[in-house]
N, C-alpha and C positions, 0 to 999 in steps of 0.2 A: 376213589372220585375224591379229588384232590377240589379245595376253595385256598386263594392264596397260598399262605408257606404251609398250611395245615394239610393232613393226610386224615379222610375217612374211611374206617374198613370196616363192610357189611356183614364179612367172614367171622364165625364164632370165634371168640377165643381160644388157644392151643393151652394143652394143659399147664406148661410153665408159666407163660402170663396167667391162668389160673389161679394160681400157686404164689405169684406174685401182688396178685387182689386179693385173694385168702388173705395175708399178712395186711396190706392197707386197711382193710374194713377190719380186721382184730384190734388192729391201732385204733383205727374210731373209736372203736365199742368201746374199747376198754379205757377209752379218755371221755365215754360220754358222761355229761351232766345230769347227776341223782335223779330229777322230779322227767326229765326226756327217759331217762331209761325205765323208769317204772312203770308211766303211763303206757309208754309201748309195748312196756314184759306183759302190764294188764289188758291192755288190747290181742295180744298174739293169743293168752290164755281166754280171752272170750271168744276169737276165730276159730280158735280149736274146740271149745265145748260146743261151737254152732254147728261145728261138721260132726264133731259127736251124737250130736241132737238127730243130726242131717239120719248119719247111719243109719240110728235106732229106729228111726221112723221105717228108711226102706227096708231096714231088713225084716222088720214087724211082720207075718206072715207068707214070709220066702221060703217057710220051711218047704213046701210040697215043692220047690225047686230042689236041682241038685247043686249039692254042697258049693263047690268051687263056682257055677255060673252065681250063685246067690253071693257068695263073698264077693264077687267081684265086682258085682251092680254096687254093694255095698263099700269096695272098694275107692271105685270111680266116685262115691258122694263124697266118702270121707278125703278123699283129697282137697275138694273146697279150701278146707282151713290152708294147708299149707299155702295154698293160690293165693289167698286173703293176707297170709304173713307176707309172702315174696313180693306181691304187687302192691298189695295198700301200703307196706310197710310196718312190723314189726318185730319186739325182741322174743326170739325164743329159746326159751335154754337149751333142748336138744341140739338145736344149729347155730347156736352159741359155743357149742363144746372146738369148730372149729379155730375160735381164738385161738389153740393149741400152737398153732401153727407161725401167732406172731410171736407168742411164748417161746418158740426152740428159734427163732433168729434172734432172740434178745432185744427183741424194739417194745417187749412188756416183760413186766414183774410177777410172778406169782400173784403179788397183793391184787393185781389188776385183774387176773383172772379169776380169783376168788370173788372178788369186789364183783363182776360183772354178773359169776353164776348165780350170788349171792341174789342179789336185788333180783334179777330175772326170774329166778323161781319162781319168790315170794310172788312179784308182782304174775306171774303165767296163774300162781294158786288162785292168788284172789279173783284174776276175771273167771277163771273155771266156776268158783263159787259161786262170783255171781249171775253168773250166768243158770249155773243149776238152778239155782232160787230163782231166777226168772222164770226158767222152762215149769217149775213148780208152780208158779201160778198162774199158768198159762190152761194149766188143767190138761197138759197136751197126753198126761200120762192115762187120762179118759178114752182118748182118741181112740176108732175102733173097736167099741165096746169094754175098752181096758186094756186092749191085746202091746196098743204101745208100754203101758206100765207095765208090762207083763216080759216083753223084751229088757225094756232098762232094769229090770229086778234080774231078768237069770244073767244079763251082760254083768251087770256089779257083782253078782253073787258069786260065777263062775270065777274071775278077777279076783276073789279072797279064800278062794279054794287051791290059787298056788301053790306051790311050797315052795321057796326060799331060792333053792338052787335054781329052779326051773324058769321062775320069774327071773330072775337075774340075765340068767341067757337069753330069755327070748326079749327080753330088754336089752341086749348088746345085739343080736342081729336085727332089732327094732331100726336102732338109731344110726346103725351101717347104713340101712338103704335110707333115713332121711335125712344123714348128712353126705352121701352121694345124692343126691335129693337139688341139697343145697350147694354141693359143688360142683355140680353142672349148670346152675344157675351163674356160676361165675363165669360159664363161657358166652352168654345170652346177650343177644345183642337189645332184643324187641320184647314188649308182654308177649306175646305168642312163643317167642322161644321159651323166658321162663316158665312159661302153661304147660308147656310140652315136656319140659324137665321135670317137673314139678308131679305131674299127672302118674306118670308111671311107677317109680319107685315109691310113692308116696300108696300105693294101690295094692304094692305087690306086698307089701308088709303088710297090708292090715290083711287081703286076700291068705297069706302066711300064717295069720293068728299072731304076732309078733305084740309086743307090751309097749305099749308110747308112756312117757310117766304125766306127759301134760294131760292127754289124749282123758289120760285112768282119775285126773283130779277133777275131772270133771264126771266121768263113765259112773264110777264108785259113789259121791256125794251124793247126784241125785238119785241115784238108788237106795241110800240110807235113806234121804227126802221120803221116796216115795212111799219106802216100808215104815216112817215115824207117821204120815201122815194117812195111810192106808189103813193100819193096824193089821199088816200083814207079819202072817205067823210062818214057822219053817223054813227061814229063812237066816238058821245061826252061824253060818259062815260070814254071814253080810252082819262085818262090827268095823266102827273106827279104830279097832283095835287092829282086826286082822287087815283094813286097808292100809294104814301106813308102817306094818311091822311087814307084814307078809305077802305087800304089793308094793306100794311107793317105793319103801327103799331097795329092796332088790332090783327093780326096775330101772331107778335111778341110778343107780350103781351101773347097772348096765349096761343104761342108756350111755353113759359117761366113758365108759371102755368103750362101747362099738367106736362112739363117733369121735369123738378124741386120740384113742388108742388106733383103732382099724383104718381108720378117714382119714383124719386128719396127722396120727403122728409118718404116720404108712407114706403119706403123698406130700411132706414136708422132707421127708427122708430122701422119695424119690428127686422132687424137682426142688427144693432150697437148701440143702444138707450145702454142695460144694456152694453154693451162693455165701453161705458165712463163711464158710474153710480158706473163700479170697479175699473175703472183708478182713478176716484177722493176717493175714499176710501181709494186706496192707495198712494194715494199724502197724505190724513189727518195722513194714518197709519206712513210716514216717509218715507226719498231716498232710506233708504237700500231695504224695502218691493217694494216700485217704480220698485228699478232698478232688484230687482229679478224678479218680472211679466214681462219687458219688454224681459228680456233675454228668460222664457218660452215662453212668446208669438213669440218673434222672432224664435226658433225651431219649435216651431210646424208653422211656416208659412211656414220652410221649406218642410214638410213633405206631400204636393202637388205635388214636385217633377216637377212641369211644371213649363215653361215660361209665360212670361205675353202675353196672347193672339196677336200677330202681328198687327192685327187689332184695339183691344182695348186700346194698350199702345198710338197708334198712332206718333208713337209719334203719338198714334189716336187712342182715346175713342170712339169715332164714328162708 
């Protein structure tokens, strides 16, 4: 479809275009002001925590269903978290691991990446804790005769029993799927496209039992709060120390490996590595050659005719 001199495409972006978009978004995210970045990251923590409590309620009483089918329903419920992040716009630490694509192309520095990750991680934690406190105040843990609270305690206690190595690898697998969902969103043109791109990878990681650091910022603290409020005994593994050292630390490391390493770096090598090599060659050829290349590249970038996908710009890459 054409209008004047502009061409609009309804087709999904192809992987090379997705890689270029991922880099552009990474640059914008790296230079976002502190207040916007922090508030958007708090929102992401809230969105993921709301999805986690939704998962908890859905899974309550599902013990009689076949294991896989019960987890499938729970996974579909949990996927609402990333849908909210993608469509409403928010900054999610796990999805922001893809900023490494802009770093690899030398469009931002290591300091930019670490600044973004640190601010977003803390903001996600704040949003998750605020939501856990809110849910505690609703006395949701008393629903279904206390079964919802028992489910929340069981989830939290189980996560605190993981061995360090197991938690790390579960984190790697989890964020590979989360970042694949974000990567797919880079191809999307509409909100419906983005929802479809998001639901299936997120459902897959939940059904598979993988570990998401931001989700665990809700799951385990709300369990700790319920344990303290109800004075529940027999949950010796459910402690703040186990939460931070046996779950959150290894899962976070695994998330970075899975997202930044397995997805971001691999796709950069496939689609953007040659682009950087060409740029280096032009730089050595002189400023005029480089300027001409940049102008041609900019004109080529306009031909996709689509705006940055709302959820992937995020102000939301996630």
